[in-house]
C-alpha positions, -999 to +999 in steps of 0.1 A: +459-610-240+447-645-238+427-657-209+446-683-188+427-710-170+443-718-136+433-748-115+413-743-083+443-756-063+466-729-080+441-702-071+437-714-035+475-715-031+478-680-045+452-667-021+469-686+008+501-667+000+483-635+006+460-644+035+480-668+055+516-660+047+512-623+045+527-616+011+516-584-007+492-589-036+516-571-060+544-595-051+523-626-055+509-612-087+543-606-103+558-639-091+529-660-104+522-640-135+486-633-125+469-599-126+463-583-092+426-580-101+424-618-105+440-623-071+415-600-055+386-618-072+400-652-061+404-639-026+368-627-025+356-660-039+374-683-015+368-662+016+331-663+010+332-701+004+354-709+035+335-687+059+363-661+059+386-671+088+402-636+083+372-621+101+380-640+132+415-627+131+403-592+125+379-594+155+407-607+177+430-579+166+403-554+173+398-568+208+435-569+215+440-533+204+411-523+227+427-542+256+461-527+249+446-492+250+429-499+283+461-514+299+482-485+286+458-460+302+459-479+335+497-478+334+498-441+327+474-434+356+496-455+379+527-437+368+511-403+376+498-416+410+533-429+419+549-395+410+522-377+430+526-398+462+564-397+459+563-359+458+541-358+489+564-381+508+592-356+507 
């Protein structure tokens, strides 16, 4: 196989399709005719250069999941308390 030279803009656009638009690596790889390994390398390269905004999103997702778990637990406690007091009122 010959080594293809892709422009920086092409590489950045390919990485954006994965990181920002959410396309799977395999799909982008097949559509653009680039190996998945190359896409992973480009993703690693550009995420370290740009400060990796994906980490901010990951942190936000982690915090939101934690908050969701807390609110779900509160809701469950309130449901049980409502059932308990409704039973006592009869």
